[in-house]
N, C-alpha and C positions, 0 to 999 in steps of 0.2 A: 426860754424862747418858744418852746413847743406850746406852753400854756398860752402865751400871748397870741401865737398863730392860730390856735384852736379857738380862742375867744373871739378874735377878729373875724375868723371865717364864719363862726356860728351866730354871732350877734348881729353885727352890722348896724347900718344907719337908721335914724329916725328923721323923716323930713316933713316939714309943714306943707310943702307942695303947692305954693301959690302960683306956680308957673303953668299949670293947666287951667284953661278957662272954665268958668262955671257953666257956660251956656250949653256945652255938649256933654256934660257929666250926667250919666244916667244911673239908675239904681236897679239892682237885681235883688229880689227877695230870696234868700238862701233857704235851704231845707230846714235849718234850725230856727227860722223866723227872723233872723237878723238881716239888715239891709247892707248890700255891698255896692259901693260906688265904682263906676267904670266909665271908660270912653271907648268908642268904636269908630275909627276913622279910616278912610281910604278904601281901596278895593284891590283885589288881586291875590292869587294864591302863590305860595303858602302864606297864610296869615301869620303875623308875628304877635305872639302873646307875651307881653313884657311884665315880668314879675319883679317888683322892687325888693330892696334889701330890708332886713328887719328894722322896724320903726321908721322906715322911709314912707313915702307916698308916691303916687304915680308921676308927680311932677319931676322926679329925678330922671325920668326918661324924656323930658321935653325935647331935647335936641334930636334924639333918636326917632321919636314920633314924627317930628317935622321932616326929617330926612327920608324916612321910609314910607310914609303914608301916600306919597304920589304914585308908588308902584306896587305897594302891598297893602292889604288890609292890616291895620295895626290896632290891637286891643291892649289896653292897660287898665289896671284896677288899683284901688286902695284895698290891700288885704284886710281881712277882718281884724278889728282892733287898731287899725291905722287910719289916719286921715278922716275922711268923711264916712267911713264904714263902721257899722256897729260890730258887736262881738258878743259871743256867749262863752262862758268859761270852758266848756268842752271843746270849743273850736281852736283854742290857742295851743296847738301843736303843729309840727311840720305836716303831719298827716291831715290835720284839719284844714290847714291853709291850702295844701295841695288839692284837697277835695273841693274847696271853694273855687279854685281856679278851674278845675274840671267842670264844676256846675256852670260856671260862666261860659266855658267853651260849648257845653251842651245847649245852653239857653240861646246862644248866638248861632247854633248849628254850624260850627266850624268843622269842616270835613278834612282840611289839610292845613297843618300849622307847624310852626317851629316855636318852642317855648324857650324864652330867654330869661334867665334869672341872675340877678346881681346879689352876691353874698348869700344871705339867708334865702334869697329867691332861687338860688341854684338847687339846693335840696328840695325846696318847694316845687320847683319845675320838674324834678325827677318824680316826685310823688304824683303830680298831675299827669305826667306822661304815662306812668304805670296805670293809672285809672282810665285814661283815654285810649291807650293802646297804640301799637306801632302802625296800624292801618291809617290812623289819623295824624299822629305825631311823627313828622319826618326826622326830628332830632331835637336835642336840648342844647342850648348854648349857655354855658356857665361863665359868668363875668366876675372875675376875681373871687373865685370860690372853688370848692372841690379840689384844693391843692393836694390833699392827701386824705383819701376817704377812710383810711385806717387810723387816722389820728383821733385820739379820744381826749376831750377837754379835761385836763387834770382837775380832780375834785376840789382841791384846795383853791385853785385859781377861780373855778366856777363859783364856789361858795363866797369868796371875797367879792366877786362881781355882783352876785345876787344880794349879798348884805348891803353893798353900796346902793343898789337900786332901791332896796326897801327903806334904807335910812334917809336918803336924799336923792331921789331919782333924777331931778333936773341936773344936779351937779355931777353925779356919777356918769350919767349918760353923756353929758357935754364933754367931760374929760376923755371918755373913751372915743367918742366920735371924732374929735379933733385930732387924736393921735393917728387916725386912719388917713389923714391928709398929709402928704409929704411936705417938709419945710420948703421945698423948692416950688410948690404950687403957687400960681399967681394969686395975688391978694383977693381978687374977685371970686376965685374958687373957694378960698378959705372963708370968705365972708358968706358965700352962698351956703356952704355946709353948716357953718355956725348958725346962720339964720333959719335954715330949713330942717334942723334936726331936733329930736327930743321934745316934740310938741304933741305927743299922743297920750292916751290915758295910761298913767303909770300902772294901774292894776292890770291892764291888758299886757303891758310890757313885762311885768313881773311874772304873770301867769305863763307867758310864752317862754321866758328865760328859764323858769323852773323845769321845763320839759326838754330843753335843748340837748343836755348832756346825754340823754338816753337814746337819742335818735341814731339809728344805724345807717350811716352814710354809705358804707360799703354795700350793704344789702340793697339800699335804694338805688345805687348805681347799677347793680345787677338786675334788679326787678324792673327798671325802666325799660329795658329791652330795646333801646333805640340808640343810634349814634350820639355821642356826646362830644361837643367841641368846646374847649375853654379858651377864653380870652383873658389871660391872667397877668397881673403885675409881676415884675421881677422881684418885688419886695419879699414875697414868700415863695420859695422854690416849689414848683409843681412836681410831684412824684409820679411822673407819667407811668413808669413801670409798675408801681404799686396799683395805680388806678386801672391799668389795663388787665390786671389779674381779675378784676371785677366787671370790666367791660372792655373787650378787645378793641372796640371802636372808639375809644377815647383818644382825642388828639388835643394839643394845646398850641396856642399862639401866645408868645410872651411879649408884653409891652414894657420896654425898659424905662425905669425912672418914673413911672406913673404910680398913683396911690390906689386906694380901694374903689374909686368911682371913675374909671377911665371914660365912661360915657359922658361925664360932666367935666372932667379935668382936661381931656384932649379929645373932644367929640369928633373932629374931622378924621383923625387917625383911627379912632375906635370904629367909626362908620365904615372905613375902608375894610377893616378886618371883618366886620360883621357882614358886609355885602359879600365878601368872598366866601364866608362860611355858609351864609344863606343859599348862595348859588350852588355850592357843593352839596348841601343837604337836600336841596330841591332837585338835584340831578341835572343841573344845567351845565 
């Protein structure tokens, strides 16, 4: 069970992301020369910087973007190696992805923001927050991630997953991603996840997966030095006491019966929780 929980926390989804229109997708040239696609909508502080799950794309935040852009500036991106964004081998680590998010925030001159990350996006958000600093980042919101930052992905389970990716990436990825959606999810949610996952460059996915087991989540939670609020599924219990050893300002809201993508599975309920957390972190 621990191996499965660690795998699901650290890997996450891959989405095709056709739900974000092409007209407002822009491109940032990153410091390594690769191009990163992003959108920048709305106005109002703090800005929400939305970081998708591993092998997802920004389209997984469609409902969240539409709900929050009227009152907040909302920025979302395709992380390097995902969707419309290019990648370089040295970039495919949590540290490299977090640096890319920080580069985007710098390029857009975001002075006040909350970084929201789903699954793999949670550790990536912590790394971005560390780089940007608490003067600019009001907090990090983890979405079904960071359940236990001391949990280490068992090596045997990690190697099995990596071998599956190397042998037949589409099949291995599809099998993993659909297990993250609960059987009780509506058919349209299952169809969306099935349709929008595992459509990225397998070489980028494998390069990232090779580095995930060595990432220090506990250290990242400490070094972020900002409040962290989680909106997590009840499917994997959140070890609040463990996490608070590394960040006393860690709190969690638990959504019962939802899967790995609450922003897609039950968007209205998720948005209620996110609005509450944003208001709290913004000091309202």
